[in-house]
C-alpha positions as CSV (number, residue, x, y, z in Angstrom):
1,M,-30.3,29.3,-8.2
2,T,-27.4,29.9,-10.5
3,T,-27.4,29.1,-14.1
4,D,-24.7,26.5,-13.4
5,Q,-26.6,23.8,-11.5
6,W,-23.3,22.2,-10.4
7,Q,-22.0,25.6,-9.1
8,A,-18.4,25.0,-10.4
9,D,-17.8,28.8,-10.0
10,R,-17.7,28.2,-6.2
11,L,-14.7,25.9,-6.4
12,D,-11.4,27.1,-4.9
13,L,-9.4,26.2,-7.9
14,D,-6.1,27.6,-6.7
15,G,-6.6,25.8,-3.4
16,Y,-7.3,22.5,-5.2
17,L,-4.3,22.8,-7.5
18,A,-2.0,23.6,-4.5
19,R,-3.4,20.5,-2.7
20,V,-2.6,18.2,-5.6
21,G,0.7,19.9,-6.4
22,L,0.0,21.1,-9.9
23,E,-0.1,24.4,-11.8
24,P,-3.1,25.5,-14.0
25,Q,-2.7,24.2,-17.6
26,E,-4.6,24.6,-20.8
27,P,-7.0,21.7,-21.5
28,T,-4.9,19.0,-23.1
29,R,-4.7,15.2,-22.9
30,A,-1.4,15.4,-21.1
31,G,-2.7,17.9,-18.7
32,L,-5.8,15.8,-18.0
33,D,-3.7,12.6,-17.5
34,A,-1.5,14.5,-15.0
35,L,-4.5,16.0,-13.1
36,H,-6.3,12.6,-12.9
37,E,-3.2,10.8,-11.5
38,A,-2.4,13.6,-9.1
39,H,-5.9,13.5,-7.7
40,V,-6.0,9.8,-7.2
41,R,-2.6,9.8,-5.5
42,T,-3.5,12.8,-3.3
43,F,-6.9,11.8,-1.9
44,T,-8.0,8.5,-0.3
45,F,-11.0,6.5,-1.3
46,D,-12.9,6.0,2.0
47,N,-16.2,6.1,3.8
48,I,-14.9,7.3,7.1
49,D,-17.4,10.1,7.6
50,V,-20.3,7.7,7.0
51,L,-19.1,5.4,9.8
52,L,-18.5,8.4,12.0
53,G,-22.0,9.8,11.4
54,Q,-20.6,13.1,10.3
55,H,-20.9,13.1,6.5
56,P,-21.3,16.7,5.3
57,G,-23.1,15.8,2.1
58,V,-22.0,15.8,-1.6
59,G,-22.6,19.5,-2.5
60,L,-19.5,21.2,-3.9
61,D,-19.1,23.5,-0.9
62,A,-19.1,20.5,1.5
63,V,-16.9,18.4,-0.7
64,Q,-14.2,21.0,-1.3
65,G,-14.2,21.7,2.4
66,K,-13.1,18.1,2.9
67,F,-10.8,17.7,0.0
68,V,-9.3,21.1,-0.5
69,G,-9.6,22.4,3.1
70,R,-8.5,19.3,5.0
71,G,-6.9,17.0,2.4
72,R,-9.4,14.3,3.2
73,G,-10.8,11.9,0.7
74,G,-14.2,10.2,0.3
75,Y,-16.1,8.1,-2.1
76,C,-17.2,8.4,-5.7
77,F,-19.9,11.1,-5.4
78,E,-17.4,13.4,-3.6
79,H,-14.4,12.6,-5.8
80,S,-16.3,13.1,-9.0
81,T,-18.1,16.2,-7.8
82,V,-14.9,18.1,-7.1
83,F,-13.0,16.6,-10.0
84,A,-15.7,17.6,-12.5
85,A,-15.8,21.1,-11.2
86,V,-12.0,21.4,-11.5
87,L,-12.2,20.2,-15.1
88,E,-14.9,22.7,-16.0
89,R,-13.0,25.6,-14.4
90,L,-9.9,24.6,-16.4
91,G,-11.9,24.7,-19.7
92,Y,-12.7,21.0,-20.3
93,T,-16.0,19.9,-21.7
94,V,-17.6,17.6,-19.0
95,R,-20.5,15.3,-18.5
96,R,-21.3,13.5,-15.3
97,H,-22.5,9.8,-15.4
98,L,-23.9,7.3,-12.9
99,G,-23.3,3.6,-13.0
100,R,-23.7,0.3,-11.2
101,V,-20.9,-1.5,-9.5
102,G,-20.5,-5.2,-10.1
103,D,-21.0,-7.7,-12.9
104,P,-24.5,-8.1,-14.3
105,A,-23.5,-11.6,-15.5
106,D,-23.1,-13.0,-12.0
107,G,-26.0,-11.1,-10.3
108,S,-23.6,-8.9,-8.3
109,Q,-24.6,-5.6,-10.0
110,Q,-25.9,-2.9,-7.6
111,G,-28.0,0.2,-7.9
112,R,-26.8,3.4,-9.6
113,T,-24.5,4.2,-6.8
114,H,-21.2,5.0,-8.7
115,M,-20.3,8.3,-10.3
116,V,-17.8,9.0,-13.0
117,V,-16.9,12.0,-15.2
118,E,-16.6,12.0,-19.0
119,V,-14.4,14.5,-20.8
120,A,-14.8,15.3,-24.5
121,L,-11.4,16.3,-25.9
122,D,-10.0,16.5,-29.4
123,G,-12.9,14.4,-30.8
124,Q,-12.5,11.7,-28.3
125,R,-14.6,10.7,-25.3
126,L,-12.6,9.9,-22.2
127,L,-13.7,8.4,-18.9
128,C,-12.3,9.8,-15.7
129,D,-12.9,7.5,-12.7
130,T,-11.2,9.1,-9.7
131,G,-13.5,7.8,-7.1
132,F,-13.4,4.0,-7.2
133,G,-11.8,1.8,-4.6
134,M,-9.3,0.6,-7.3
135,S,-9.3,3.8,-9.3
136,L,-7.8,4.4,-12.8
137,L,-4.6,6.4,-12.6
138,R,-5.4,8.1,-15.8
139,P,-8.5,8.4,-18.1
140,I,-9.4,5.7,-20.6
141,A,-11.1,6.2,-24.0
142,L,-14.8,5.7,-23.8
143,A,-14.9,3.4,-26.9
144,D,-15.8,-0.2,-27.4
145,G,-12.7,-2.4,-27.0
146,A,-10.5,0.5,-25.8
147,E,-7.6,-0.7,-23.5
148,D,-5.1,1.1,-21.5
149,D,-2.0,-0.2,-19.7
150,H,-0.4,2.4,-17.4
151,L,2.4,1.4,-15.1
152,G,1.2,-2.2,-15.4
153,W,-2.4,-1.5,-14.4
154,R,-4.6,-2.8,-17.3
155,Y,-8.2,-1.7,-18.0
156,R,-10.7,-2.2,-20.8
157,M,-14.0,-0.6,-21.9
158,E,-16.9,-2.5,-23.5
159,R,-20.0,-1.0,-25.0
160,H,-23.3,-2.8,-24.4
161,D,-26.6,-1.8,-26.2
162,E,-29.8,-3.3,-25.0
163,P,-33.4,-2.6,-26.2
164,A,-35.2,-0.2,-23.8
165,K,-37.9,-2.0,-21.8
166,D,-41.6,-1.1,-21.7
167,T,-41.5,1.0,-24.9
168,E,-42.4,0.4,-28.5
169,D,-39.9,3.0,-29.7
170,A,-36.7,1.8,-31.3
171,C,-34.6,3.0,-28.3
172,T,-31.6,1.3,-26.7
173,N,-30.0,1.6,-23.3
174,T,-26.3,2.0,-23.7
175,T,-23.9,1.1,-20.9
176,W,-20.1,1.1,-20.7
177,R,-18.5,-1.7,-18.7
178,M,-15.1,-1.1,-17.3
179,R,-13.0,-4.1,-16.8
180,R,-9.7,-4.6,-14.9
181,W,-7.2,-7.3,-15.7
182,R,-6.9,-9.5,-12.6
183,D,-5.8,-13.1,-12.1
184,N,-5.5,-13.7,-15.9
185,G,-9.0,-12.4,-16.7
186,W,-11.0,-9.2,-17.2
187,L,-13.0,-8.5,-14.1
188,V,-16.0,-6.2,-14.5
189,M,-15.7,-3.2,-12.1
190,H,-18.8,-1.2,-13.0
191,A,-21.2,-0.3,-15.8
192,T,-21.8,3.4,-16.6
193,D,-25.0,4.5,-18.4
194,E,-25.7,7.5,-20.7
195,L,-28.7,8.9,-18.8
196,P,-28.6,12.6,-17.8
197,V,-27.4,13.3,-14.3
198,T,-28.6,16.2,-12.0
199,P,-27.3,17.2,-8.5
200,M,-30.5,15.7,-7.1
201,D,-29.6,12.3,-8.6
202,V,-26.2,12.5,-6.9
203,A,-27.7,13.5,-3.6
204,I,-30.1,10.6,-3.7
205,G,-27.4,8.1,-4.6
206,H,-25.3,9.4,-1.7
207,H,-28.2,9.2,0.7
208,Y,-28.7,5.5,0.0
209,T,-25.0,4.8,0.0
210,G,-24.4,6.7,3.2
211,T,-27.4,5.8,5.3
212,H,-29.2,2.6,4.1
213,P,-28.6,-0.4,6.4
214,D,-28.1,-2.6,3.3
215,S,-25.4,-0.4,1.9
216,H,-21.9,-1.8,2.0
217,F,-20.6,1.6,3.3
218,T,-22.7,1.6,6.4
219,R,-21.4,-1.8,7.5
220,T,-17.8,-1.9,6.4
221,L,-14.8,0.4,6.7
222,V,-13.0,1.0,3.5
223,V,-9.8,3.1,3.1
224,A,-7.8,2.8,-0.1
225,R,-5.0,4.6,-1.9
226,H,-2.6,4.3,-4.7
227,L,0.9,4.5,-3.1
228,P,4.0,4.8,-5.3
229,D,4.7,1.1,-5.6
230,R,1.3,-0.5,-4.7
231,H,-2.4,-0.1,-4.1
232,V,-3.6,-0.7,-0.6
233,T,-7.2,-1.3,0.6
234,V,-7.8,-1.6,4.4
235,T,-11.2,-2.5,5.9
236,H,-12.1,-3.0,9.6
237,D,-10.9,-6.6,9.3
238,T,-8.7,-7.1,6.2
239,V,-5.7,-5.7,4.3
240,T,-5.4,-6.0,0.5
241,V,-2.2,-5.1,-1.3
242,R,-2.0,-5.1,-5.1
243,R,1.1,-4.6,-7.2
244,A,0.9,-4.4,-11.0
245,G,1.6,-7.8,-12.5
246,E,1.9,-9.6,-9.2
247,P,-0.4,-11.8,-7.2
248,T,-2.7,-9.9,-4.8
249,E,-1.9,-10.1,-1.1
250,H,-5.0,-10.4,1.1
251,R,-5.0,-11.2,4.8
252,P,-6.8,-10.5,8.1
253,L,-6.1,-7.2,9.8
254,A,-4.1,-7.7,13.0
255,A,-5.3,-6.3,16.3
256,G,-4.1,-2.7,16.7
257,E,-2.9,-2.5,13.0
258,L,-5.5,-0.1,11.7
259,A,-3.9,2.9,13.3
260,D,-0.6,2.1,11.6
261,W,-2.4,1.9,8.2
262,L,-4.1,5.3,8.7
263,E,-0.6,6.7,9.1
264,V,0.8,4.9,6.1
265,L,-2.1,6.0,3.9
266,D,-1.8,9.5,5.3
267,V,-5.4,10.0,6.4
268,P,-5.6,13.5,8.0
269,L,-8.0,12.8,10.9
270,T,-8.3,14.8,14.2
271,I,-7.4,12.9,17.4
272,D,-11.1,12.5,18.2
273,E,-12.0,11.3,14.7
274,E,-9.2,8.7,14.8
275,Q,-10.2,7.4,18.2
276,N,-13.9,7.2,17.2
277,L,-13.0,5.5,14.0
278,L,-10.8,2.9,15.8
279,R,-13.7,2.2,18.2
280,R,-16.2,1.9,15.3
281,A,-13.9,-0.4,13.4
282,A,-13.4,-2.6,16.4
283,D,-17.2,-2.9,16.9
284,L,-17.6,-3.9,13.3
285,A,-14.9,-6.5,13.5
286,A,-16.4,-7.9,16.7
287,S,-19.8,-8.1,15.2
288,G,-18.5,-10.0,12.2
289,S,-19.9,-7.4,9.7
């Protein structure tokens, strides 16, 4: 085993930068912002390989084979794994975090099945979230009450400290809730914790997300991407289009429409993969999943 448990030295950095269309830069806030947005706009958020039964795993070699080698996307464990490695190779100070999607106030919060990356830069903590369905375009300060408005997309961070359970020590559990401005209110997207993360934690989270029958990603197709003028999310039976500052468009997916969206969202599938995905999506739609 190497001294770097995340094996960032195995990353094809030149290949990644060529894929997102950037040159290597010194670790600065402007460079981090540019890299984050380039990543989010280059790679889709999707669970295609889960539904096709061909997911290669979330180790760095497997992930960069998809992202760098093929220009494919994936979900949070993949996005954050490759993005963290890129940041480390470029000289940024990085921590990996896991979190829970949903709002604890309404009972919708899930297990620790989301992964984000923290960067410490110039005395500030910054949260990078490249692998969410509705991803940030650029990092946001990891500070209570921090807000960001970029191209009309508004986000807010909130710190929550709760006493640790089952202990007599004066310990607290700290979580960071990310909110997105939607329909005149702050919607909770996910809550990130401060616990240490190892590659095994990521592998276990991926195993549940990609195989458990109760996981959303084993029962629903999701393909999402930030396009220049809108954010689009397509499932096996719906289309959602969001534009900053405008009402959300949400409607049923028409018969035969999925193939058109795969082209619009520029998902690089082989002919066999696309045909298999269209069949799988049709089966999900017919079953009412």
